[in-house]
C-alpha positions, 0 to 999 in steps of 0.5 A: 014157618017162623024164622029162627032168631040169630045171625046168619053165617054171612053176617058173622063173616062180615062182622069178623072182616070189619073187626079185622080191619079195625085191629089192623088199623089200630096196630098200624096207628100205634106203630106209626105213633111210636115211630114218630115219638122215637124220632122226635125224642132222638131229634130233641136229644140231638138238638139239646146236645148241640145247644149245650155244646154251643153254650159251653163253647161260647161261655169259655171263649167269651170268658177268656181271662185277660191280664191287667191293662196298662196305658201302653196296651193297645188291646186286651191280652190273654194269659195264654192263647194259641189257635190253629185251624183245628185246635185252640189252646188257652187259659180259662176260668173253670168252675170247681163245683164248689162255687169258686173258679180256678185257672185251667189250661184248656184245649178244644180239639177233635179226636177221632170222631169226637169234639173234646174239651181237655184241661189241666190245672194251670200252674205258674211253676213247672210241675215235677211230674206231668199231670193227667189231662181231664177229657170231656166229650162235647160232641160225637160223630163229627167229621171236621172242626174248623176254627178261624180268628178275626183280628189284626195281627199288627195295630196298623193292619186291617182286621181279617180272618186268620186260620192261626192266631198266636196270642197273647193279644185276643182276636176280636172274634173266634169262629167255630165251625163243625161238620158232621158225616154225610147222612147225619141230620144234625146241623151246626150253625157257625158259632162266632164268639167275641172274647173281649165281651167279658173283658172289664 
C-alpha cells in the first residue's frame, strides 16, 4: 500500500524539541545581553561622575586667586586658605552662569557619605544676617576624604606633606584622596593639583 504523505509523530516531537532549545537559547542570549548592557551603562555613569568631580576639583584648586605680588613676597598668597585633613576652605572664582565670575567662600568636605562643595558669596564686609550656603553634591557613597598639602611652612625649611595648612601662602601641591565603602567598584586615583599653576 502507498505510504501516507506527512510527518510522523516522532518527527513532530523532534522538531518541537529543537524549537524549544532555540527559544531557550534566544531568551538566555537576550537576557545576558541586557545584563551586560545595564552593567556597562552603570560603569560608564560611575566613570563619568568621577571624571567630572576630578575636573571640577582640579579647576577650583589650580585656579585659587592670589593677591598682588610685591617684591618682598617670597611666595604667592591666596585671599584665604585654611586646610585640614578632611576639609579645605578657600576663596575661589566661581562662574555666575552669565559669562562672568565672582569671588566665593568655598569649602570641600565630606558630609555623611557625600563629598560636597559648599559656597557662599565672598564679602569684604561682615553681612548683617548670615547668608544661606549653596551645597552641591560631587560624589555619593564615600567612606573617607583625605587631604594633604605639600610645601614649606617657613622659607628656610624643606617642603614636605602636611595634614594641615594655614594660608594665605599657597602650598605647592594639594592632594585629594577619596575612599569608597567596601564592595564599591569605583576607584579614585589620587588627585594632585598645583595651585600656583594658575598664578600670573
